[in-house]
N, CA, C and O atoms as a printed pandas DataFrame, in Angstrom:
     atom_number atom_name residue_name chain_id  residue_number  x_coord  y_coord  z_coord
0              1         N          MET        A               1   15.741   -9.633   11.871
1              2        CA          MET        A               1   15.135   -8.824   11.849
2              3         C          MET        A               1   14.557   -7.983   10.903
3              4         O          MET        A               1   13.505   -7.969   10.263
4              5         N          VAL        A               2   15.834   -7.087   11.030
5              6        CA          VAL        A               2   15.795   -6.500    9.214
6              7         C          VAL        A               2   15.202   -6.941    7.531
7              8         O          VAL        A               2   14.575   -6.361    6.644
8              9         N          ASP        A               3   15.765   -8.180    7.710
9             10        CA          ASP        A               3   15.110   -8.801    6.984
10            11         C          ASP        A               3   13.799   -9.559    6.614
11            12         O          ASP        A               3   13.505  -10.216    5.615
12            13         N          ASN        A               4   12.982   -9.199    7.950
13            14        CA          ASN        A               4   11.395  -10.144    7.810
14            15         C          ASN        A               4   11.058   -8.404    8.011
15            16         O          ASN        A               4    9.980   -8.359    7.418
16            17         N          ILE        A               5   11.274   -7.235    8.393
17            18        CA          ILE        A               5   10.369   -6.325    7.848
18            19         C          ILE        A               5   10.787   -5.690    6.875
19            20         O          ILE        A               5   10.313   -4.617    6.503
20            21         N          TRP        A               6   11.702   -6.266    6.364
21            22        CA          TRP        A               6   12.317   -5.543    4.653
22            23         C          TRP        A               6   10.870   -6.505    4.219
23            24         O          TRP        A               6    9.806   -5.893    4.314
24            25         N          PHE        A               7   10.810   -7.785    3.811
25            26        CA          PHE        A               7   10.124   -8.464    3.552
26            27         C          PHE        A               7    8.951   -7.920    3.613
27            28         O          PHE        A               7    8.424   -7.456    2.602
28            29         N          LEU        A               8    8.344   -7.895    4.853
29            30        CA          LEU        A               8    7.116   -7.088    4.704
30            31         C          LEU        A               8    6.647   -6.312    4.169
31            32         O          LEU        A               8    5.526   -6.362    3.663
32            33         N          CYS        A               9    7.713   -5.041    4.155
33            34        CA          CYS        A               9    7.232   -3.900    3.532
34            35         C          CYS        A               9    6.701   -4.599    2.461
35            36         O          CYS        A               9    5.480   -4.616    2.308
36            37         N          ASN        A              10    7.630   -5.324    1.503
37            38        CA          ASN        A              10    7.706   -5.600    0.415
38            39         C          ASN        A              10    6.532   -6.190   -0.104
39            40         O          ASN        A              10    5.726   -5.853   -0.971
40            41         N          VAL        A              11    6.616   -6.915    0.460
41            42        CA          VAL        A              11    4.430   -7.618    0.328
42            43         C          VAL        A              11    3.343   -6.957    0.064
43            44         O          VAL        A              11    2.383   -6.967   -0.707
44            45         N          SER        A              12    3.974   -6.131    1.313
45            46        CA          SER        A              12    2.368   -5.358    1.280
46            47         C          SER        A              12    2.717   -4.709    0.579
47            48         O          SER        A              12    1.727   -4.681   -0.151
48            49         N          LEU        A              13    3.835   -3.678   -0.147
49            50        CA          LEU        A              13    3.521   -2.673   -1.360
50            51         C          LEU        A              13    3.026   -3.399   -2.286
51            52         O          LEU        A              13    1.948   -3.234   -2.856
52            53         N          ILE        A              14    3.781   -4.192   -2.449
53            54        CA          ILE        A              14    3.583   -5.108   -3.926
54            55         C          ILE        A              14    1.531   -5.624   -3.669
55            56         O          ILE        A              14    0.756   -5.723   -4.620
56            57         N          PHE        A              15    1.099   -5.877   -2.057
57            58        CA          PHE        A              15   -0.031   -5.693   -2.654
58            59         C          PHE        A              15   -1.436   -4.832   -2.236
59            60         O          PHE        A              15   -2.626   -5.094   -2.408
60            61         N          LEU        A              16   -0.732   -3.673   -1.599
61            62        CA          LEU        A              16   -1.693   -2.745   -2.190
62            63         C          LEU        A              16   -1.743   -1.796   -3.545
63            64         O          LEU        A              16   -2.631   -1.087   -4.016
64            65         N          ILE        A              17   -0.160   -2.153   -4.033
65            66        CA          ILE        A              17   -0.346   -0.937   -5.323
66            67         C          ILE        A              17   -1.118   -1.624   -6.476
67            68         O          ILE        A              17   -1.571   -0.963   -7.411
68            69         N          LEU        A              18   -1.304   -3.434   -6.357
69            70        CA          LEU        A              18   -2.026   -4.067   -6.848
70            71         C          LEU        A              18   -3.471   -4.012   -6.569
71            72         O          LEU        A              18   -4.308   -4.412   -7.379
72            73         N          PHE        A              19   -3.798   -3.450   -5.270
73            74        CA          PHE        A              19   -4.942   -3.622   -5.270
74            75         C          PHE        A              19   -5.976   -1.731   -5.457
75            76         O          PHE        A              19   -7.132   -1.404   -5.191
76            77         N          ARG        A              20   -4.982   -1.095   -5.930
77            78        CA          ARG        A              20   -5.157    0.521   -5.856
78            79         C          ARG        A              20   -4.947    0.617   -7.448
79            80         O          ARG        A              20   -4.769    1.756   -7.881
80            81         N          LEU        A              21   -4.948   -0.408   -8.341
81            82        CA          LEU        A              21   -4.106    0.025   -9.516
82            83         C          LEU        A              21   -5.742    0.162  -10.510
83            84         O          LEU        A              21   -5.887    0.872  -11.505
84            85         N          PRO        A              22   -6.550   -0.516  -10.033
85            86        CA          PRO        A              22   -8.045   -0.381  -10.925
86            87         C          PRO        A              22   -8.829    0.632  -10.458
87            88         O          PRO        A              22   -9.973    0.309  -10.137
88            89         N          ASN        A              23   -8.484    1.873  -10.327
89            90        CA          ASN        A              23   -8.746    2.838   -9.225
90            91         C          ASN        A              23  -10.188    3.766  -10.836
91            92         O          ASN        A              23  -11.122    4.323  -10.258
92            93         N          LYS        A              24  -10.232    3.810  -11.477
93            94        CA          LYS        A              24  -10.914    3.648  -12.736
94            95         C          LYS        A              24  -11.254    2.990  -13.931
95            96         O          LYS        A              24  -11.232    3.385  -15.097
96            97         N          GLY        A              25  -11.549    1.998  -13.471
97            98        CA          GLY        A              25  -11.878    0.625  -14.141
98            99         C          GLY        A              25  -12.682    0.029  -13.955
99           100         O          GLY        A              25  -13.597    0.744  -13.547
100          101         N          SER        A              26  -13.016   -1.165  -14.011
101          102        CA          SER        A              26  -13.722   -1.738  -14.114
102          103         C          SER        A              26  -14.336   -2.592  -12.949
103          104         O          SER        A              26  -15.169   -3.487  -13.091
104          105         N          MET        A              27  -13.675   -2.079  -11.554
105          106        CA          MET        A              27  -13.498   -2.577  -10.083
106          107         C          MET        A              27  -14.401   -1.851   -9.373
107          108         O          MET        A              27  -14.783   -2.216   -8.262
108          109         N          GLN        A              28  -14.936   -0.448  -10.126
109          110        CA          GLN        A              28  -15.801    0.747   -9.539
110          111         C          GLN        A              28  -16.914    0.223  -10.193
111          112         O          GLN        A              28  -17.698    1.167  -10.083
112          113         N          ASN        A              29  -17.568   -0.734  -10.860
113          114        CA          ASN        A              29  -18.515   -1.853  -10.850
114          115         C          ASN        A              29  -19.123   -2.241  -10.084
115          116         O          ASN        A              29  -20.303   -2.201  -10.430
116          117         N          PHE        A              30  -18.962   -2.705   -8.980
117          118        CA          PHE        A              30  -18.274   -3.631   -8.307
118          119         C          PHE        A              30  -18.207   -2.979   -6.789
119          120         O          PHE        A              30  -17.205   -2.347   -6.456
120          121         N          SER        A              31  -19.286   -3.156   -5.910
121          122        CA          SER        A              31  -19.611   -2.686   -4.492
122          123         C          SER        A              31  -18.913   -3.772   -3.552
123          124         O          SER        A              31  -19.454   -4.737   -3.013
124          125         N          LEU        A              32  -17.206   -3.266   -3.474
125          126        CA          LEU        A              32  -16.517   -4.431   -2.240
126          127         C          LEU        A              32  -16.329   -3.739   -1.206
127          128         O          LEU        A              32  -15.307   -3.639   -0.526
128          129         N          GLY        A              33  -17.571   -3.136   -1.055
129          130        CA          GLY        A              33  -17.319   -2.297    0.709
130          131         C          GLY        A              33  -16.566   -0.995    1.194
131          132         O          GLY        A              33  -16.071   -0.547    2.228
132          133         N          THR        A              34  -16.809   -0.528   -0.526
133          134        CA          THR        A              34  -15.693    0.833   -0.475
134          135         C          THR        A              34  -15.630    1.093    0.727
135          136         O          THR        A              34  -14.590    0.751    1.289
136          137         N          ASP        A              35  -16.820    1.856    1.646
137          138        CA          ASP        A              35  -16.833    2.334    3.160
138          139         C          ASP        A              35  -16.438    1.850    4.179
139          140         O          ASP        A              35  -16.873    2.288    5.244
140          141         N          VAL        A              36  -15.364    0.658    4.152
141          142        CA          VAL        A              36  -14.526   -0.220    5.169
142          143         C          VAL        A              36  -14.316    1.272    5.970
143          144         O          VAL        A              36  -15.221    1.622    6.726
144          145         N          LEU        A              37  -13.448    1.910    5.850
145          146        CA          LEU        A              37  -12.864    2.334    5.833
146          147         C          LEU        A              37  -13.280    4.198    5.740
147          148         O          LEU        A              37  -12.566    5.169    5.991
148          149         N          GLY        A              38  -14.611    4.121    5.311
149          150        CA          GLY        A              38  -15.285    5.530    5.583
150          151         C          GLY        A              38  -15.090    5.965    4.312
151          152         O          GLY        A              38  -14.559    5.182    3.524
152          153         N          SER        A              39  -15.558    7.567    3.770
153          154        CA          SER        A              39  -15.487    7.535    2.799
154          155         C          SER        A              39  -14.607    7.471    1.896
155          156         O          SER        A              39  -13.436    7.715    2.186
156          157         N          PRO        A              40  -15.094    7.019    0.193
157          158        CA          PRO        A              40  -14.591    6.565   -1.385
158          159         C          PRO        A              40  -12.591    7.954   -0.958
159          160         O          PRO        A              40  -11.547    7.728   -1.570
160          161         N          GLN        A              41  -12.681    8.822   -0.160
161          162        CA          GLN        A              41  -11.926    9.820   -0.274
162          163         C          GLN        A              41  -11.365    9.908    0.774
163          164         O          GLN        A              41  -10.169   10.185    0.863
164          165         N          SER        A              42  -12.000    9.726    1.594
165          166        CA          SER        A              42  -10.960    9.025    3.292
166          167         C          SER        A              42   -9.938    8.128    2.984
167          168         O          SER        A              42   -8.715    8.178    3.117
168          169         N          THR        A              43  -11.097    6.886    2.325
169          170        CA          THR        A              43  -10.201    5.427    2.226
170          171         C          THR        A              43   -8.771    5.962    1.049
171          172         O          THR        A              43   -7.547    5.870    1.145
172          173         N          SER        A              44   -9.592    6.459    0.109
173          174        CA          SER        A              44   -8.175    6.628   -1.065
174          175         C          SER        A              44   -7.005    7.894   -0.246
175          176         O          SER        A              44   -5.784    7.738   -0.258
176          177         N          ASP        A              45   -7.575    8.877    0.293
177          178        CA          ASP        A              45   -6.232    9.212    1.407
178          179         C          ASP        A              45   -5.554    8.293    2.408
179          180         O          ASP        A              45   -4.385    8.524    2.716
180          181         N          LYS        A              46   -6.121    7.405    2.865
181          182        CA          LYS        A              46   -5.418    7.048    4.163
182          183         C          LYS        A              46   -4.876    5.693    3.669
183          184         O          LYS        A              46   -4.344    5.024    4.555
184          185         N          LEU        A              47   -4.911    4.963    2.009
185          186        CA          LEU        A              47   -4.194    4.330    1.733
186          187         C          LEU        A              47   -3.200    4.344    0.858
187          188         O          LEU        A              47   -2.535    3.393    0.448
188          189         N          ASN        A              48   -3.055    6.748    0.292
189          190        CA          ASN        A              48   -1.643    7.165    0.169
190          191         C          ASN        A              48   -0.631    6.989    1.266
191          192         O          ASN        A              48    0.397    6.398    1.596
192          193         N          GLN        A              49   -1.485    7.805    1.606
193          194        CA          GLN        A              49   -0.620    7.861    2.877
194          195         C          GLN        A              49    0.505    6.320    3.594
195          196         O          GLN        A              49    1.712    6.314    3.835
196          197         N          LEU        A              50   -0.451    5.285    3.737
197          198        CA          LEU        A              50    0.036    4.230    3.580
198          199         C          LEU        A              50    1.119    3.610    2.579
199          200         O          LEU        A              50    2.163    3.024    2.863
200          201         N          VAL        A              51    0.908    3.723    2.095
201          202        CA          VAL        A              51    1.957    3.253    0.489
202          203         C          VAL        A              51    3.232    4.104    0.680
203          204         O          VAL        A              51    4.442    3.886    0.743
204          205         N          TRP        A              52    2.414    5.169    0.743
205          206        CA          TRP        A              52    3.984    6.473    1.208
206          207         C          TRP        A              52    5.423    5.637    2.430
207          208         O          TRP        A              52    6.577    5.214    2.358
208          209         N          PHE        A              53    4.421    5.805    3.332
209          210        CA          PHE        A              53    4.923    5.548    4.480
210          211         C          PHE        A              53    5.511    4.035    4.357
211          212         O          PHE        A              53    6.637    3.759    4.769
212          213         N          LEU        A              54    4.783    3.232    3.850
213          214        CA          LEU        A              54    5.617    1.367    3.102
214          215         C          LEU        A              54    6.740    2.076    2.232
215          216         O          LEU        A              54    7.825    1.742    2.708
216          217         N          THR        A              55    6.927    3.016    1.025
217          218        CA          THR        A              55    7.857    3.360    0.285
218          219         C          THR        A              55    9.026    3.570    1.196
219          220         O          THR        A              55    9.859    2.663    1.214
220          221         N          ILE        A              56    9.247    4.726    2.035
221          222        CA          ILE        A              56    9.967    4.875    3.233
222          223         C          ILE        A              56   10.331    4.388    3.722
223          224         O          ILE        A              56   11.262    5.061    4.164
224          225         N          VAL        A              57   10.398    2.813    4.437
225          226        CA          VAL        A              57   10.861    2.480    5.466
226          227         C          VAL        A              57   11.507    1.144    4.452
227          228         O          VAL        A              57   12.478    0.437    4.719
228          229         N          PHE        A              58   10.530    1.073    3.109
229          230        CA          PHE        A              58   11.145    0.116    2.360
230          231         C          PHE        A              58   12.594    0.777    1.526
231          232         O          PHE        A              58   13.580    0.146    1.145
232          233         N          LEU        A              59   12.407    1.773    1.448
233          234        CA          LEU        A              59   14.177    2.391    0.909
234          235         C          LEU        A              59   14.728    2.729    2.015
235          236         O          LEU        A              59   15.534    3.605    1.699
236          237         N          LEU        A              60   14.752    2.655    2.508
237          238        CA          LEU        A              60   15.426    3.086    3.697
238          239         C          LEU        A              60   15.850    1.651    4.648
239          240         O          LEU        A              60   16.457    1.748    5.715
240          241         N          LEU        A              61   15.525    0.668    4.204
241          242        CA          LEU        A              61   15.401   -0.779    4.650
242          243         C          LEU        A              61   16.600   -1.104    3.773
243          244         O          LEU        A              61   17.295   -1.995    4.262
244          245         N          SER        A              62   17.050   -0.606    2.562
245          246        CA          SER        A              62   17.440   -1.328    1.398
246          247         C          SER        A              62   18.685   -0.637    1.337
247          248         O          SER        A              62   19.542   -1.237    0.689
248          249         N          GLY        A              63   19.127    0.776    1.976
249          250        CA          GLY        A              63   19.611    1.121    2.124
250          251         C          GLY        A              63   21.261    0.718    3.334
251          252         O          GLY        A              63   22.487    0.751    3.445
252          253         N          PHE        A              64   19.894    0.354    3.982
253          254        CA          PHE        A              64   20.616   -0.331    5.493
254          255         C          PHE        A              64   20.656   -1.617    5.117
255          256         O          PHE        A              64   21.475   -2.083    5.908
256          257         N          LYS        A              65   20.307   -2.483    4.433
257          258        CA          LYS        A              65   21.080   -3.496    4.204
258          259         C          LYS        A              65   21.458   -3.648    3.010
259          260         O          LYS        A              65   21.138   -4.704    2.464
260          261         N          ALA        A              66   22.267   -2.626    2.227
261          262        CA          ALA        A              66   23.457   -2.394    1.122
262          263         C          ALA        A              66   24.764   -2.548    1.843
263          264         O          ALA        A              66   25.832   -3.049    1.494
264          265         N          LEU        A              67   24.220   -1.758    3.353
265          266        CA          LEU        A              67   26.032   -1.200    3.707
266          267         C          LEU        A              67   26.154   -2.432    3.689
267          268         O          LEU        A              67   27.257   -2.946    3.876
Protein backbone atom coordinates (compact mmCIF):
# COMPACT_ATOMS: atom_id res chain seq x y z
CA MET A 1 0.00 0.00 0.00
CA VAL A 2 2.78 2.42 0.94
CA ASP A 3 4.67 1.48 -2.20
CA ASN A 4 1.65 2.28 -4.37
CA ILE A 5 1.14 5.70 -2.78
CA TRP A 6 4.88 6.40 -3.01
CA PHE A 7 4.91 5.46 -6.70
CA LEU A 8 1.84 7.62 -7.41
CA CYS A 9 3.48 10.62 -5.69
CA ASN A 10 6.66 9.97 -7.63
CA VAL A 11 4.96 9.90 -11.03
CA SER A 12 2.73 12.85 -10.16
CA LEU A 13 5.69 14.98 -9.10
CA ILE A 14 7.60 14.19 -12.26
CA PHE A 15 4.59 15.10 -14.38
CA LEU A 16 3.84 18.32 -12.48
CA ILE A 17 7.46 19.48 -12.52
CA LEU A 18 7.74 18.86 -16.24
CA PHE A 19 4.39 20.61 -16.74
CA ARG A 20 5.56 23.64 -14.76
CA LEU A 21 9.01 24.06 -16.39
CA PRO A 22 8.09 26.25 -19.38
CA ASN A 23 6.93 29.10 -17.16
CA LYS A 24 8.00 32.00 -19.39
CA GLY A 25 9.19 30.18 -22.45
CA SER A 26 7.66 29.06 -25.68
CA MET A 27 4.59 27.53 -24.05
CA GLN A 28 3.34 31.01 -23.28
CA ASN A 29 2.61 31.54 -26.95
CA PHE A 30 0.11 28.69 -26.98
CA SER A 31 -3.28 29.11 -25.37
CA LEU A 32 -3.65 25.71 -23.78
CA GLY A 33 -6.60 26.66 -21.61
CA THR A 34 -4.75 28.35 -18.78
CA ASP A 35 -8.09 29.45 -17.36
CA VAL A 36 -9.14 25.90 -16.50
CA LEU A 37 -8.55 26.47 -12.78
CA GLY A 38 -9.23 30.21 -12.83
CA SER A 39 -6.81 33.02 -13.44
CA PRO A 40 -3.20 32.18 -14.35
CA GLN A 41 -2.01 33.37 -10.94
CA SER A 42 -4.46 31.18 -9.02
CA THR A 43 -3.58 28.24 -11.28
CA SER A 44 0.10 28.75 -10.51
CA ASP A 45 -0.61 29.01 -6.78
CA LYS A 46 -2.69 25.81 -6.78
CA LEU A 47 -0.02 23.92 -8.70
CA ASN A 48 2.67 25.17 -6.30
CA GLN A 49 0.62 23.97 -3.33
CA LEU A 50 0.07 20.59 -4.97
CA VAL A 51 3.79 20.20 -5.76
CA TRP A 52 4.75 21.05 -2.16
CA PHE A 53 2.14 18.66 -0.75
CA LEU A 54 3.27 15.80 -2.98
CA THR A 55 6.92 16.55 -2.18
CA ILE A 56 6.28 16.33 1.57
CA VAL A 57 4.26 13.12 1.19
CA PHE A 58 6.97 11.65 -1.06
CA LEU A 59 9.75 12.48 1.42
CA LEU A 60 7.77 11.13 4.39
CA LEU A 61 6.99 7.90 2.59
CA SER A 62 10.61 7.56 1.44
CA GLY A 63 11.73 7.86 5.05
CA PHE A 64 9.12 5.35 6.14
CA LYS A 65 10.22 2.90 3.45
CA ALA A 66 13.85 3.24 4.55
CA LEU A 67 13.04 1.97 8.04
